[in-house]
PDB file of the backbone (N, CA, C, O) and the ligand in Angstrom, with CONECT records:
HET     ZN  A 101       1
ATOM      1  N   MET A   1       6.650  -8.742  -6.570  1.00  0.00           N
ATOM      2  CA  MET A   1       6.232  -8.908  -7.992  1.00  0.00           C
ATOM      3  C   MET A   1       5.731  -7.589  -8.576  1.00  0.00           C
ATOM      4  O   MET A   1       6.133  -7.163  -9.659  1.00  0.00           O
ATOM      5  N   GLU A   2       4.841  -6.967  -7.816  1.00  0.00           N
ATOM      6  CA  GLU A   2       4.302  -5.688  -8.311  1.00  0.00           C
ATOM      7  C   GLU A   2       5.274  -4.548  -8.088  1.00  0.00           C
ATOM      8  O   GLU A   2       5.800  -4.375  -6.988  1.00  0.00           O
ATOM      9  N   ARG A   3       5.506  -3.785  -9.115  1.00  0.00           N
ATOM     10  CA  ARG A   3       6.426  -2.676  -9.004  1.00  0.00           C
ATOM     11  C   ARG A   3       5.637  -1.420  -8.879  1.00  0.00           C
ATOM     12  O   ARG A   3       4.627  -1.236  -9.559  1.00  0.00           O
ATOM     13  N   LYS A   4       6.094  -0.538  -8.004  1.00  0.00           N
ATOM     14  CA  LYS A   4       5.468   0.784  -7.861  1.00  0.00           C
ATOM     15  C   LYS A   4       6.037   1.701  -8.909  1.00  0.00           C
ATOM     16  O   LYS A   4       7.252   1.837  -9.051  1.00  0.00           O
ATOM     17  N   ILE A   5       5.145   2.328  -9.641  1.00  0.00           N
ATOM     18  CA  ILE A   5       5.588   3.311 -10.654  1.00  0.00           C
ATOM     19  C   ILE A   5       4.986   4.658 -10.229  1.00  0.00           C
ATOM     20  O   ILE A   5       3.789   4.760  -9.963  1.00  0.00           O
ATOM     21  N   ILE A   6       5.799   5.634 -10.176  1.00  0.00           N
ATOM     22  CA  ILE A   6       5.331   6.962  -9.745  1.00  0.00           C
ATOM     23  C   ILE A   6       5.198   7.894 -10.991  1.00  0.00           C
ATOM     24  O   ILE A   6       6.080   7.958 -11.847  1.00  0.00           O
ATOM     25  N   CYS A   7       4.070   8.590 -11.037  1.00  0.00           N
ATOM     26  CA  CYS A   7       3.877   9.569 -12.069  1.00  0.00           C
ATOM     27  C   CYS A   7       4.910  10.681 -11.984  1.00  0.00           C
ATOM     28  O   CYS A   7       5.090  11.310 -10.941  1.00  0.00           O
ATOM     29  N   ALA A   8       5.588  10.908 -13.112  1.00  0.00           N
ATOM     30  CA  ALA A   8       6.635  11.966 -13.133  1.00  0.00           C
ATOM     31  C   ALA A   8       6.084  13.342 -12.952  1.00  0.00           C
ATOM     32  O   ALA A   8       6.791  14.251 -12.517  1.00  0.00           O
ATOM     33  N   LEU A   9       4.800  13.511 -13.288  1.00  0.00           N
ATOM     34  CA  LEU A   9       4.166  14.845 -13.188  1.00  0.00           C
ATOM     35  C   LEU A   9       3.602  15.108 -11.828  1.00  0.00           C
ATOM     36  O   LEU A   9       3.757  16.200 -11.282  1.00  0.00           O
ATOM     37  N   CYS A  10       2.928  14.086 -11.256  1.00  0.00           N
ATOM     38  CA  CYS A  10       2.163  14.279 -10.025  1.00  0.00           C
ATOM     39  C   CYS A  10       2.863  13.710  -8.768  1.00  0.00           C
ATOM     40  O   CYS A  10       2.612  14.139  -7.642  1.00  0.00           O
ATOM     41  N   GLY A  11       3.741  12.738  -9.012  1.00  0.00           N
ATOM     42  CA  GLY A  11       4.372  12.071  -7.892  1.00  0.00           C
ATOM     43  C   GLY A  11       3.469  11.073  -7.210  1.00  0.00           C
ATOM     44  O   GLY A  11       3.752  10.650  -6.089  1.00  0.00           O
ATOM     45  N   LYS A  12       2.372  10.681  -7.872  1.00  0.00           N
ATOM     46  CA  LYS A  12       1.438   9.704  -7.312  1.00  0.00           C
ATOM     47  C   LYS A  12       1.751   8.323  -7.879  1.00  0.00           C
ATOM     48  O   LYS A  12       2.299   8.174  -8.972  1.00  0.00           O
ATOM     49  N   SER A  13       1.380   7.328  -7.091  1.00  0.00           N
ATOM     50  CA  SER A  13       1.536   5.966  -7.527  1.00  0.00           C
ATOM     51  C   SER A  13       0.541   5.665  -8.633  1.00  0.00           C
ATOM     52  O   SER A  13      -0.647   5.965  -8.514  1.00  0.00           O
ATOM     53  N   LEU A  14       1.038   5.064  -9.718  1.00  0.00           N
ATOM     54  CA  LEU A  14       0.150   4.679 -10.766  1.00  0.00           C
ATOM     55  C   LEU A  14      -0.659   3.466 -10.387  1.00  0.00           C
ATOM     56  O   LEU A  14      -0.165   2.590  -9.677  1.00  0.00           O
ATOM     57  N   GLU A  15      -1.894   3.398 -10.846  1.00  0.00           N
ATOM     58  CA  GLU A  15      -2.760   2.273 -10.600  1.00  0.00           C
ATOM     59  C   GLU A  15      -3.047   1.497 -11.855  1.00  0.00           C
ATOM     60  O   GLU A  15      -3.203   2.090 -12.922  1.00  0.00           O
ATOM     61  N   MET A  16      -3.122   0.182 -11.759  1.00  0.00           N
ATOM     62  CA  MET A  16      -3.417  -0.628 -12.904  1.00  0.00           C
ATOM     63  C   MET A  16      -4.838  -0.327 -13.390  1.00  0.00           C
ATOM     64  O   MET A  16      -5.806  -0.512 -12.652  1.00  0.00           O
ATOM     65  N   THR A  17      -4.950   0.124 -14.606  1.00  0.00           N
ATOM     66  CA  THR A  17      -6.208   0.533 -15.166  1.00  0.00           C
ATOM     67  C   THR A  17      -6.386  -0.106 -16.559  1.00  0.00           C
ATOM     68  O   THR A  17      -5.441  -0.159 -17.346  1.00  0.00           O
ATOM     69  N   GLU A  18      -7.565  -0.572 -16.842  1.00  0.00           N
ATOM     70  CA  GLU A  18      -7.790  -1.090 -18.187  1.00  0.00           C
ATOM     71  C   GLU A  18      -7.770   0.056 -19.177  1.00  0.00           C
ATOM     72  O   GLU A  18      -8.563   0.995 -19.103  1.00  0.00           O
ATOM     73  N   THR A  19      -6.842  -0.055 -20.097  1.00  0.00           N
ATOM     74  CA  THR A  19      -6.591   1.070 -21.008  1.00  0.00           C
ATOM     75  C   THR A  19      -6.700   0.613 -22.440  1.00  0.00           C
ATOM     76  O   THR A  19      -6.208  -0.451 -22.814  1.00  0.00           O
ATOM     77  N   PHE A  20      -7.347   1.430 -23.229  1.00  0.00           N
ATOM     78  CA  PHE A  20      -7.486   1.134 -24.654  1.00  0.00           C
ATOM     79  C   PHE A  20      -6.459   1.944 -25.423  1.00  0.00           C
ATOM     80  O   PHE A  20      -6.260   3.130 -25.162  1.00  0.00           O
ATOM     81  N   PHE A  21      -5.835   1.313 -26.338  1.00  0.00           N
ATOM     82  CA  PHE A  21      -4.861   2.026 -27.161  1.00  0.00           C
ATOM     83  C   PHE A  21      -4.689   1.389 -28.526  1.00  0.00           C
ATOM     84  O   PHE A  21      -5.080   0.238 -28.721  1.00  0.00           O
ATOM     85  N   ASP A  22      -4.131   2.091 -29.447  1.00  0.00           N
ATOM     86  CA  ASP A  22      -3.887   1.553 -30.780  1.00  0.00           C
ATOM     87  C   ASP A  22      -2.453   1.092 -30.862  1.00  0.00           C
ATOM     88  O   ASP A  22      -1.542   1.775 -30.393  1.00  0.00           O
ATOM     89  N   TYR A  23      -2.254  -0.048 -31.449  1.00  0.00           N
ATOM     90  CA  TYR A  23      -0.909  -0.530 -31.688  1.00  0.00           C
ATOM     91  C   TYR A  23      -0.823  -1.076 -33.101  1.00  0.00           C
ATOM     92  O   TYR A  23      -1.343  -2.147 -33.413  1.00  0.00           O
ATOM     93  N   TYR A  24      -0.163  -0.321 -33.930  1.00  0.00           N
ATOM     94  CA  TYR A  24      -0.008  -0.683 -35.303  1.00  0.00           C
ATOM     95  C   TYR A  24      -1.348  -1.060 -35.957  1.00  0.00           C
ATOM     96  O   TYR A  24      -1.445  -2.040 -36.694  1.00  0.00           O
ATOM     97  N   GLY A  25      -2.347  -0.271 -35.670  1.00  0.00           N
ATOM     98  CA  GLY A  25      -3.660  -0.463 -36.269  1.00  0.00           C
ATOM     99  C   GLY A  25      -4.545  -1.436 -35.536  1.00  0.00           C
ATOM    100  O   GLY A  25      -5.701  -1.627 -35.915  1.00  0.00           O
ATOM    101  N   HIS A  26      -4.016  -2.075 -34.464  1.00  0.00           N
ATOM    102  CA  HIS A  26      -4.839  -3.011 -33.655  1.00  0.00           C
ATOM    103  C   HIS A  26      -5.387  -2.207 -32.474  1.00  0.00           C
ATOM    104  O   HIS A  26      -4.678  -1.442 -31.821  1.00  0.00           O
ATOM    105  N   HIS A  27      -6.663  -2.413 -32.237  1.00  0.00           N
ATOM    106  CA  HIS A  27      -7.237  -1.805 -31.030  1.00  0.00           C
ATOM    107  C   HIS A  27      -7.118  -2.796 -29.896  1.00  0.00           C
ATOM    108  O   HIS A  27      -7.724  -3.867 -29.926  1.00  0.00           O
ATOM    109  N   LEU A  28      -6.334  -2.435 -28.893  1.00  0.00           N
ATOM    110  CA  LEU A  28      -6.056  -3.329 -27.803  1.00  0.00           C
ATOM    111  C   LEU A  28      -6.539  -2.759 -26.526  1.00  0.00           C
ATOM    112  O   LEU A  28      -6.640  -1.539 -26.397  1.00  0.00           O
ATOM    113  N   HIS A  29      -6.847  -3.600 -25.558  1.00  0.00           N
ATOM    114  CA  HIS A  29      -7.046  -3.098 -24.204  1.00  0.00           C
ATOM    115  C   HIS A  29      -6.309  -4.017 -23.246  1.00  0.00           C
ATOM    116  O   HIS A  29      -6.420  -5.242 -23.292  1.00  0.00           O
ATOM    117  N   LYS A  30      -5.561  -3.373 -22.387  1.00  0.00           N
ATOM    118  CA  LYS A  30      -4.708  -4.047 -21.453  1.00  0.00           C
ATOM    119  C   LYS A  30      -4.759  -3.317 -20.142  1.00  0.00           C
ATOM    120  O   LYS A  30      -5.106  -2.137 -20.088  1.00  0.00           O
ATOM    121  N   ASP A  31      -4.411  -4.018 -19.075  1.00  0.00           N
ATOM    122  CA  ASP A  31      -4.227  -3.321 -17.796  1.00  0.00           C
ATOM    123  C   ASP A  31      -2.862  -2.678 -17.808  1.00  0.00           C
ATOM    124  O   ASP A  31      -1.848  -3.372 -17.879  1.00  0.00           O
ATOM    125  N   LEU A  32      -2.823  -1.378 -17.740  1.00  0.00           N
ATOM    126  CA  LEU A  32      -1.571  -0.628 -17.770  1.00  0.00           C
ATOM    127  C   LEU A  32      -1.561   0.322 -16.542  1.00  0.00           C
ATOM    128  O   LEU A  32      -2.609   0.761 -16.068  1.00  0.00           O
ATOM    129  N   PRO A  33      -0.370   0.613 -16.060  1.00  0.00           N
ATOM    130  CA  PRO A  33      -0.284   1.579 -14.976  1.00  0.00           C
ATOM    131  C   PRO A  33      -0.697   2.947 -15.457  1.00  0.00           C
ATOM    132  O   PRO A  33      -0.171   3.473 -16.438  1.00  0.00           O
ATOM    133  N   CYS A  34      -1.660   3.514 -14.737  1.00  0.00           N
ATOM    134  CA  CYS A  34      -2.237   4.791 -15.143  1.00  0.00           C
ATOM    135  C   CYS A  34      -2.307   5.706 -13.964  1.00  0.00           C
ATOM    136  O   CYS A  34      -2.703   5.270 -12.883  1.00  0.00           O
ATOM    137  N   CYS A  35      -1.934   6.991 -14.118  1.00  0.00           N
ATOM    138  CA  CYS A  35      -1.992   7.934 -13.033  1.00  0.00           C
ATOM    139  C   CYS A  35      -3.430   8.312 -12.677  1.00  0.00           C
ATOM    140  O   CYS A  35      -4.166   8.784 -13.543  1.00  0.00           O
ATOM    141  N   PRO A  36      -3.842   8.118 -11.438  1.00  0.00           N
ATOM    142  CA  PRO A  36      -5.245   8.452 -11.031  1.00  0.00           C
ATOM    143  C   PRO A  36      -5.474   9.951 -11.064  1.00  0.00           C
ATOM    144  O   PRO A  36      -6.622  10.398 -11.076  1.00  0.00           O
ATOM    145  N   SER A  37      -4.445  10.709 -11.078  1.00  0.00           N
ATOM    146  CA  SER A  37      -4.621  12.168 -11.023  1.00  0.00           C
ATOM    147  C   SER A  37      -4.683  12.816 -12.435  1.00  0.00           C
ATOM    148  O   SER A  37      -5.627  13.533 -12.765  1.00  0.00           O
ATOM    149  N   CYS A  38      -3.646  12.535 -13.247  1.00  0.00           N
ATOM    150  CA  CYS A  38      -3.611  13.188 -14.559  1.00  0.00           C
ATOM    151  C   CYS A  38      -3.938  12.248 -15.703  1.00  0.00           C
ATOM    152  O   CYS A  38      -4.079  12.691 -16.843  1.00  0.00           O
ATOM    153  N   GLY A  39      -4.063  10.964 -15.423  1.00  0.00           N
ATOM    154  CA  GLY A  39      -4.453   9.985 -16.438  1.00  0.00           C
ATOM    155  C   GLY A  39      -3.285   9.538 -17.371  1.00  0.00           C
ATOM    156  O   GLY A  39      -3.494   8.850 -18.370  1.00  0.00           O
ATOM    157  N   GLN A  40      -2.059   9.958 -17.001  1.00  0.00           N
ATOM    158  CA  GLN A  40      -0.921   9.528 -17.749  1.00  0.00           C
ATOM    159  C   GLN A  40      -0.750   8.032 -17.705  1.00  0.00           C
ATOM    160  O   GLN A  40      -0.691   7.444 -16.626  1.00  0.00           O
ATOM    161  N   VAL A  41      -0.670   7.415 -18.849  1.00  0.00           N
ATOM    162  CA  VAL A  41      -0.428   5.965 -18.922  1.00  0.00           C
ATOM    163  C   VAL A  41       1.040   5.676 -19.096  1.00  0.00           C
ATOM    164  O   VAL A  41       1.708   6.245 -19.959  1.00  0.00           O
ATOM    165  N   TYR A  42       1.525   4.795 -18.274  1.00  0.00           N
ATOM    166  CA  TYR A  42       2.943   4.438 -18.350  1.00  0.00           C
ATOM    167  C   TYR A  42       3.125   3.182 -19.152  1.00  0.00           C
ATOM    168  O   TYR A  42       2.631   2.126 -18.755  1.00  0.00           O
ATOM    169  N   VAL A  43       3.832   3.258 -20.293  1.00  0.00           N
ATOM    170  CA  VAL A  43       4.166   2.109 -21.078  1.00  0.00           C
ATOM    171  C   VAL A  43       5.662   1.947 -20.987  1.00  0.00           C
ATOM    172  O   VAL A  43       6.408   2.769 -21.519  1.00  0.00           O
ATOM    173  N   SER A  44       6.115   0.899 -20.321  1.00  0.00           N
ATOM    174  CA  SER A  44       7.517   0.687 -20.158  1.00  0.00           C
ATOM    175  C   SER A  44       8.139   0.247 -21.462  1.00  0.00           C
ATOM    176  O   SER A  44       7.456  -0.253 -22.356  1.00  0.00           O
ATOM    177  N   LYS A  45       9.434   0.436 -21.561  1.00  0.00           N
ATOM    178  CA  LYS A  45      10.182  -0.004 -22.740  1.00  0.00           C
ATOM    179  C   LYS A  45      10.029  -1.536 -22.859  1.00  0.00           C
ATOM    180  O   LYS A  45       9.892  -2.090 -23.950  1.00  0.00           O
ATOM    181  N   GLU A  46      10.059  -2.160 -21.736  1.00  0.00           N
ATOM    182  CA  GLU A  46       9.869  -3.610 -21.626  1.00  0.00           C
ATOM    183  C   GLU A  46       8.552  -4.052 -22.258  1.00  0.00           C
ATOM    184  O   GLU A  46       8.489  -5.004 -23.036  1.00  0.00           O
ATOM    185  N   LEU A  47       7.510  -3.320 -21.890  1.00  0.00           N
ATOM    186  CA  LEU A  47       6.189  -3.624 -22.416  1.00  0.00           C
ATOM    187  C   LEU A  47       6.141  -3.366 -23.887  1.00  0.00           C
ATOM    188  O   LEU A  47       5.648  -4.188 -24.659  1.00  0.00           O
ATOM    189  N   ALA A  48       6.661  -2.208 -24.287  1.00  0.00           N
ATOM    190  CA  ALA A  48       6.617  -1.786 -25.706  1.00  0.00           C
ATOM    191  C   ALA A  48       7.357  -2.805 -26.568  1.00  0.00           C
ATOM    192  O   ALA A  48       6.882  -3.141 -27.652  1.00  0.00           O
ATOM    193  N   GLU A  49       8.493  -3.300 -26.120  1.00  0.00           N
ATOM    194  CA  GLU A  49       9.320  -4.157 -26.955  1.00  0.00           C
ATOM    195  C   GLU A  49       9.101  -5.630 -26.721  1.00  0.00           C
ATOM    196  O   GLU A  49       9.364  -6.444 -27.605  1.00  0.00           O
ATOM    197  N   GLY A  50       8.627  -5.983 -25.552  1.00  0.00           N
ATOM    198  CA  GLY A  50       8.505  -7.402 -25.183  1.00  0.00           C
ATOM    199  C   GLY A  50       7.072  -7.878 -25.241  1.00  0.00           C
ATOM    200  O   GLY A  50       6.708  -8.656 -26.123  1.00  0.00           O
ATOM    201  N   LYS A  51       6.266  -7.425 -24.324  1.00  0.00           N
ATOM    202  CA  LYS A  51       4.911  -7.920 -24.239  1.00  0.00           C
ATOM    203  C   LYS A  51       4.075  -7.582 -25.431  1.00  0.00           C
ATOM    204  O   LYS A  51       3.195  -8.343 -25.834  1.00  0.00           O
ATOM    205  N   MET A  52       4.361  -6.408 -26.008  1.00  0.00           N
ATOM    206  CA  MET A  52       3.626  -6.017 -27.171  1.00  0.00           C
ATOM    207  C   MET A  52       3.887  -6.936 -28.335  1.00  0.00           C
ATOM    208  O   MET A  52       3.012  -7.195 -29.161  1.00  0.00           O
ATOM    209  N   ARG A  53       5.101  -7.421 -28.383  1.00  0.00           N
ATOM    210  CA  ARG A  53       5.447  -8.389 -29.416  1.00  0.00           C
ATOM    211  C   ARG A  53       4.631  -9.645 -29.254  1.00  0.00           C
ATOM    212  O   ARG A  53       4.171 -10.235 -30.231  1.00  0.00           O
ATOM    213  N   ASN A  54       4.449 -10.058 -27.982  1.00  0.00           N
ATOM    214  CA  ASN A  54       3.669 -11.215 -27.687  1.00  0.00           C
ATOM    215  C   ASN A  54       2.201 -10.991 -28.088  1.00  0.00           C
ATOM    216  O   ASN A  54       1.536 -11.864 -28.645  1.00  0.00           O
ATOM    217  N   THR A  55       1.751  -9.816 -27.784  1.00  0.00           N
ATOM    218  CA  THR A  55       0.364  -9.450 -28.168  1.00  0.00           C
ATOM    219  C   THR A  55       0.153  -9.532 -29.661  1.00  0.00           C
ATOM    220  O   THR A  55      -0.851 -10.038 -30.162  1.00  0.00           O
ATOM    221  N   GLU A  56       1.180  -8.991 -30.362  1.00  0.00           N
ATOM    222  CA  GLU A  56       1.102  -9.036 -31.822  1.00  0.00           C
ATOM    223  C   GLU A  56       1.081 -10.492 -32.314  1.00  0.00           C
ATOM    224  O   GLU A  56       0.376 -10.834 -33.264  1.00  0.00           O
ATOM    225  N   ALA A  57       1.862 -11.324 -31.652  1.00  0.00           N
ATOM    226  CA  ALA A  57       1.900 -12.743 -32.017  1.00  0.00           C
ATOM    227  C   ALA A  57       0.531 -13.414 -31.818  1.00  0.00           C
ATOM    228  O   ALA A  57       0.071 -14.218 -32.629  1.00  0.00           O
ATOM    229  N   GLU A  58      -0.097 -13.031 -30.681  1.00  0.00           N
ATOM    230  CA  GLU A  58      -1.419 -13.551 -30.366  1.00  0.00           C
ATOM    231  C   GLU A  58      -2.445 -13.157 -31.435  1.00  0.00           C
ATOM    232  O   GLU A  58      -3.289 -13.949 -31.854  1.00  0.00           O
ATOM    233  N   LEU A  59      -2.326 -11.909 -31.844  1.00  0.00           N
ATOM    234  CA  LEU A  59      -3.277 -11.395 -32.840  1.00  0.00           C
ATOM    235  C   LEU A  59      -3.107 -12.135 -34.159  1.00  0.00           C
ATOM    236  O   LEU A  59      -4.076 -12.462 -34.843  1.00  0.00           O
ATOM    237  N   GLU A  60      -1.839 -12.390 -34.495  1.00  0.00           N
ATOM    238  CA  GLU A  60      -1.556 -13.057 -35.762  1.00  0.00           C
ATOM    239  C   GLU A  60      -2.022 -14.519 -35.730  1.00  0.00           C
ATOM    240  O   GLU A  60      -2.326 -15.126 -36.757  1.00  0.00           O
ATOM    241  N   ASP A  61      -2.062 -15.049 -34.506  1.00  0.00           N
ATOM    242  CA  ASP A  61      -2.469 -16.412 -34.296  1.00  0.00           C
ATOM    243  C   ASP A  61      -3.935 -16.666 -34.625  1.00  0.00           C
ATOM    244  O   ASP A  61      -4.319 -17.723 -35.125  1.00  0.00           O
ATOM    245  N   LYS A  62      -4.745 -15.630 -34.317  1.00  0.00           N
ATOM    246  CA  LYS A  62      -6.200 -15.770 -34.412  1.00  0.00           C
ATOM    247  C   LYS A  62      -6.680 -15.725 -35.894  1.00  0.00           C
ATOM    248  O   LYS A  62      -7.878 -15.828 -36.159  1.00  0.00           O
TER     249      LYS A  62
HETATM  250 ZN    ZN A 101      -0.028  12.146 -12.923  1.00  0.00          ZN2+
END
């Protein structure tokens, strides 16, 4: 289930880290794969186009 994602810069395995980010003016925090070395956050295309849409729907729901 869990996929290993490697940092393109450091070659280290990214760790799931609670990350704060802005998405179309919404302040969100999600567990995202983050490089423990350089702090690079990996947002997959899948996440950006799929899950984010779900998140947006959740926000609109409230
Ligand atoms: Zn890195």
